[in-house]
N, C-alpha and C positions, 0 to 999 in steps of 0.2 A: 470517493463516496460513489454509490452508483441510483441513480435517478431515473426514473419511468419517464418523469416528462423533463424536458429542457429549464435550466431556469429563467425568470422573468429576463425579459431583452433587455431594461433599463437596469437591472444588477450584473450584466455579463461585462466583462473588462476582457479586452484586447491585449495581446502584447506590449502595444507601444501606448496603452493607456498609462496612467500616472497614479500614483496613492502616496501618502504619508507614513512614515514608520520608523522607527528605529526603538529599538531593545539594548536596556544598558541596567546593568546593576544599580546603577543611581534612581532607578525609579523605583516609586513607591509599590508597584504590584511587581516587580520583580519576584520571581519564581513561581507567582500566584495561578498564572495559568498552566500550570504544571499539575494541579490538583483538581480532582473531581470531574473530570473530563472522562468522554468516552471517548479513546483514541483508535482510531483504527489502526491495524497493523496490515499489509499488504505479504504477500510473498517475499516479494524484495525485500520490505523492513526487516521481516523476521531473519530472512538470509545472512543480513548486514548485520543487524546486533548481536544474534548468536556467536557467529564468528567474532567478531570481535571482543566479546566477552569470555571467547572459548568455550561455548557450553555444547552439547548434545544438543540435540532438536529436541529429545524427548525430555529432558530437564528445564531447558526453555519454555515450552507448551506446558509443563505441569506449572511453574512457579512465576510465569510473568505474563501468560495469556490466559486469555477469556475467551470462549465459544459459544456461535449460539447459529442456528440457519437462520438464512435469509425466510421470511415468512413468505415469501410471493414466489421466489427462484428456489429456495433449496440451497443455494449456494453457500458455504459456510463464511462466517464475519468473524473474525478474530477482533479482538482489543487488548490492550493493554491491561494487566489487573493491577487496578490503581492500591494504596495501601487502606488496610480495613480499618482504622483507628483513625488516620489524619488525611483519606485519600487522595494523599501523596503521589504520583510517578516514582516507582521502583528506582527510576536514574535518574533522579533530580536531587543533587546537593545543595549545600549553602554556596557556593558558588556557581549554582547553574548546572544545565545539562553534563551529566559523565559520561554519556556516551555522544558527545556534540557530533562527531565526525560522520559517524554512522545512526543518528536520530531520525528516527521514520518520517515519511511521506508528508503528514499532515503536522507534524513541527517544521520542516522546512518551508513548507508554503506559508503557516501563519505570519501576518493576518488574514493572507488569502485563502480561497478553497477552490479547489478545483473539483468540478463533476461530470460525471457524461450520460448521456443519457443517446435515445438512438436518433441515427440522421434523419433529415428529412425522406421525406416518399421512401423509406424504409432502405437507406445508404447506409452507409459507414458511421459508426457512433461519433457525437460532435462532442467536445470537450469546451468546458466554459470555465475559466477564473470567474472569482469573483469576491470582495471583500466579506468577511466574518461579520457577523454581530457582536463586538467585544465593547460595549460600554465602559467595562471598569479596566479596559486595557489602556492605560497614560501614554504606551507608545506611540499609538494613531493622534496623539497630539503633539508627539516632537515635528519637525521643523524638515526634516530630510525627506525630500520629494525622489520617487524613484520609477522607474517604469515597470512594467508587469515582466518583460523580456531580459530585464537588468536585476532583477530579483531572483527569477527564475536562473540564472546563471551562476549568480552569487551564493546562492543556498546549495548549489549541484543538485538540483532539480532534476535535469537531464538523462540522467542512467536512471533513476526512480520513475519518473515519468514515462518511458521506453518500456521498461519491465510493468509498470501498471498495465499500459493501455495492451500488451498481449495478455492480459488475467482479462482485461476487459470484451478480446476479441473471443470466449470463451461466451462471458456471459451474455454479449448480441449475437453471437453466431447463428448466422443464416438458419440452421438444420435445427436450433432448438425452438420446442412449442412451449413459447412464456407463457401459457395456459396449465401445465404441468412442472409439478418440483420435482427437483433432484430425489433419486429416494434413499435411503440408507446408504445402500451399496456406492451409488454414485459420489453421495457426499465422503464416505470415506477414500475413494479417489483421489477427490478433490483434496480433501485434507493431508494425504501423503505425499502427492505429487506436489503441491503447492508449501506445504507448509513443514513436513517432516521430512527435510532435504537427506538427513542422514538414514532414514527407512528406506528412504525411493531410493536411495544409494544404493542399498544390499538388494531392493529388488531388481535393480537395472543390472547390477555385476550377478546376480542369479539366474537372470534370466535372459540375458544377452538383448535386453531393450535399445541399446543403442544401435544397433544394426539393421534394429526394424523399424522404426521413425525415421523419416526424414527431419531433418534438422538441420540449421545451421553450425555447421563445425561438428559433425555429428561423430568426431571420431573416438573409440572409447575412451583412451588415456584424458579429453579433455572432459567428459563426466567424472572420472574418475577425478580428479585433482580440483576442475573447476566448478564451482558451487552455481556460477549464473549458467555456464554451460548445461549444467543438469536441471537448473528450473528451467530452461528453455525445452532440455526435453522431455520434461511434467509437460509444460504447455502442449507439445505436440501428439503426447502421449493420451491428454482428455482429450484433445481434438478427434483423433483418431475414434476412441473407448465411446466417448459418451457421443458423440456426432457419427456414427460410421458412413 
């Protein structure tokens, strides 16, 4: 979640802070949290899910994602397309999440949220964890207590946070005029480079972009085979083209 102001100090949780939570199929609310939600999708979320499902990016975006531009920044905001009749996530089944090893960041974080906002005095973006307002969740009434750091590790959040923060580097780029929204052409570049990894790969191979951008492990064979390397290249490409 992108915020223009940081969460209130009393709501912030540090890595050593603790909370109560446990989710299992014995709870009366099991699977209900997977319905009628705005479930955001980050570029890394989509990369993992579409690969797990064996889908081309075009197919995934058409059938499983909703898109709207952020009204302030113009940056694309993508979310899971919930079922029209029952409002259910398309990836939830009777026994829970069917893509659990590759579930999105927001699902891994739950019942926590993580928000990033501008740093103090124009510094680097600052990230904060906080407990979500979940009055109907029985899991927060369970007795299991854990720290934010332990939850972050247990839920496999670290690679997600790393990639998501690279996206934040574009949102909070020091050269971005925050009073000006991205135009249609810039929005299209972000959509392709960050969310349509298969189309971006075609663009990279046709133009030789891998040799033109400076990224970690920029070898051509890396971006041909590794989606993560290709996404990193996408971030570098946008850094150079949106904020030259």
